[in-house]
N, C-alpha and C positions, 0 to 999 in steps of 0.2 A: 750329469746332463739332464736327468729327469727333473731335478729341482730347478734348474735354470729354465727349462721349458714351462714349468708351472708358474714360476715367478714372472716370466715374460708374458704369459697369457693373462695373469692377474693384473699386471700393470697395463696391458693393452685394454683390458676390460674397463679399467678406471678411466681411460682416455676417451672412451666412446660416450657421446652425449646421452644423458638420460632422457627417456621419453616418459618418465613417470610423473609428468606435470598433471596437476589436478585443478579442476574448476567446478564451481557449484552454481546451480540455477535455483533460485528460491523466491519466496514472496515476502514482502515486508509491508505491514506487520505480519507476524506469523500466527497471530491469534488475537482474541479480544472479546469483550462483551459489548454488544450494541443493542439499541432499541429498534423496534419495528419502525421503518421509515427513515432510519439513519442512512447517510451516504458514507461509504467506505472507500477511500482511495487506496487501492492495493497495488503496490509497486512490484513488478517482476524485475528482479535484480540478478546480475551475474557477478561472481567473485572469482578472479583469476590472478592470484598473487604470485604464483610460481613462474608463470610465463605469459606473454601476451596472447590474447585470443582475438579472433577476428570475425567469427560467425557464431550465431546462436539461433536455435529454432526450438519450438515447443508447442505442445497441445495441452492446455489446462482444462480441468474439469471442475465445475462448481455445481452445488445442489440448486437446481432451478426452482425448486419449491421454496427455498429460503431466500434466494437472491435473484435479482434481475440486474442486468448490466445496462447502465445508462449510456456509457461511452467508453472509448479507449483513446488514450492520448499517447502520442509519440514525443511530446515536448520534453526536452532535456535528455533524450535517449542517447546512449553511447553509440548507437547504430545510425549510420547515415545513408545506407542503401538497403532497400527492402526487396528481397526476393519474393516474398509473399506479404502483402500489406496485412497488418494485424486486423483480424475480424472476429466477430463473436456470433453465437447463436443462443438466444435465451431459451428457445424451445429444446435444443439439444444440451444446453448447459456446458458449452465449450468456448474456448478462446484459442485462436491459432495465430502464430507469428513466425517469421523467418527473416533474418536480416544480417547485414554485414557491417562491421566497422572497418572502413577502408584503411585507416591508419593503425588499427589494432587497439586493444584496451588491455591494460594490466592494472589491477587494483581490487579494492573491495567495494561491493554493493553498487556497481554501475547500473543505472536504470536502463532497462530494455524498453518497457512500456508501463503505462499506468492504467489499471482497469478500475473504472468507477462503478462500484456495486451499489445496489440499493437493497437494504434489508426488508424482506416482504412479510415474513411471519415468524412467530416464536418457534425456536428449535435450535438445534446444534448441528453443524455440518463442517465438512472438510473441503478446502480448495486444494486440489492436488494436480500433479502433472501426469498425464497419460504417457507422454513422451517428452524428452528434452535432450538436446545435444549442444555441446560447445566445442568448437574447433579451434585449434591453435593457429596462430599467425606465423606459421613456419613454411608456408609455400607448399605444403603437402596435405593440408586439411586433416591433420592428426586429431582424432577424437580425444579431448582431454576432460571429458565429463566425469566427475567423481560422484556427484550426487545431485538429485533434484528434490527439493524440499518444499512441501506445501504448508498449509496452516489450518488450524481449527478455530472456528468462530461460533459464538453463542449469541442468539438473538432473544431478547427479553421483551416483554410487553412494555408499551409506553407508560411511564409513570404519570398518573393523573395528578396534577397539582391541585391541592384543595383550593376551593374558591376563596378569594380574599374577602374578608368581611367588608361590607360597604363602608365608605368613609363616614365618620360621625360628623354631623354638622356642629360647628362651633358657633354659637351665637354670641354676638357682642351685646353688652348691656344696652338696653334702649336708653336714649337720652331722656332725662327726666323732664317731664312735661310741667310747664308752669301751671300752677293752679290759679284759678280765678282769685282766690284770697290773696296769693302772693303778689299778683298784679295790683290789686287794690292797695296793699300795704306799700308797695313800691311807689305808687302814685301819691299816697298820702305823705310819704317822707319827702318827696321832692317838692 
């Protein structure tokens, strides 16, 4: 009887849907070397391969001494309803967003927003998430956040191109001038 009860509980446990779904919030590219003055289009992406997700929120941190934000774009986003419109503060070094995909999203690297950074000075810094949450499209708002992943960037001095040497003038040979003697010889022959 005891074995029957254990086997029944085991089989019942297998029939319960798993809530171990996992999704990741990250930035792309996750690093790189850029020059002072370069513009970096940093995508915030969500990957939810195990199950559909329908909501994502986050607070990103960036080193404001190294970067300034020119703009944030929602173009091409998997989200179509914004609970909190994406906004940024250059002085605080933060980006915040919160939105919903009404039809849900399942897949890899779905774009949430694009943050357009400008490299300000030489150094190395990390763009990270102070917080991030991904909710399942299960009608219950189950938190399926497994990981939030930032990136590390290096800013180098602008390479000064050596000045090009001035173009050398190419001179054409001057047409030969007729000498007075040649003209006299030409007249005497004719």
